[in-house]
C-alpha positions as CSV (number, residue, x, y, z in Angstrom):
1,M,0.2,0.1,0.1
2,A,2.9,2.3,0.8
3,T,4.4,1.7,-2.2
4,I,1.3,2.5,-4.2
5,A,1.0,5.9,-2.4
6,V,4.7,6.8,-3.1
7,E,4.6,5.8,-6.6
8,S,1.4,7.6,-7.6
9,R,2.8,10.7,-5.4
10,S,5.5,10.6,-7.9
11,V,3.6,10.8,-10.9
12,R,1.3,13.3,-9.7
13,D,4.2,15.7,-8.8
14,G,5.7,15.1,-12.0
15,T,9.1,13.8,-10.4
16,G,8.7,9.9,-11.6
17,T,10.8,8.3,-13.8
18,P,13.4,9.8,-16.5
19,P,11.0,8.9,-19.2
20,T,8.5,10.8,-17.8
21,M,10.8,14.0,-17.3
22,I,12.1,13.8,-20.7
23,A,8.6,13.8,-22.5
24,Y,7.5,16.6,-20.1
25,S,10.6,18.7,-20.7
26,A,10.0,18.3,-24.3
27,R,6.7,19.7,-23.6
28,L,4.7,16.3,-24.9
29,Y,2.1,17.2,-21.9
30,T,1.6,19.6,-19.2
31,A,1.7,19.1,-15.4
32,G,-2.1,18.9,-15.0
33,Q,-2.0,16.1,-17.4
34,I,0.6,14.1,-15.2
35,F,-1.4,15.1,-12.2
36,R,-4.9,13.7,-13.5
37,T,-3.3,10.5,-14.7
38,G,-1.5,10.1,-11.4
39,I,-5.0,10.4,-9.6
40,V,-6.6,8.0,-11.8
41,L,-4.1,5.6,-11.6
42,G,-3.6,5.7,-7.7
43,V,-7.4,5.4,-7.3
44,V,-7.4,2.4,-9.8
45,G,-4.1,0.8,-8.1
46,I,-5.6,1.5,-4.5
47,V,-9.2,-0.4,-5.6
48,L,-7.3,-3.3,-7.3
49,L,-5.0,-3.8,-4.4
50,V,-7.9,-4.2,-2.1
51,F,-9.7,-6.7,-4.1
52,V,-6.7,-8.9,-4.9
53,V,-5.7,-8.8,-1.3
54,T,-8.8,-9.8,-0.1
55,K,-9.3,-12.7,-2.6
56,I,-5.8,-13.8,-1.7
57,W,-6.9,-13.7,1.9
58,E,-9.8,-16.0,1.4
59,L,-7.7,-18.3,-0.6
60,F,-5.6,-18.6,2.6
61,G,-8.4,-18.7,4.9
62,L,-7.6,-15.8,6.5
63,V,-10.9,-13.9,6.3
């Protein structure tokens, strides 16, 4: 969970991976677009994480 939060934060801030920064410096997209994409991917990642983890817990009989 913490990994998703940190990674989505770096995408939102525009301080993500080097290819992201190269494309941003070439003005292929704006900081606002990075922010919106980061928010969407962060929410989707958290939702998927919750559903996948609960299914795994069910398989192991932890729930």
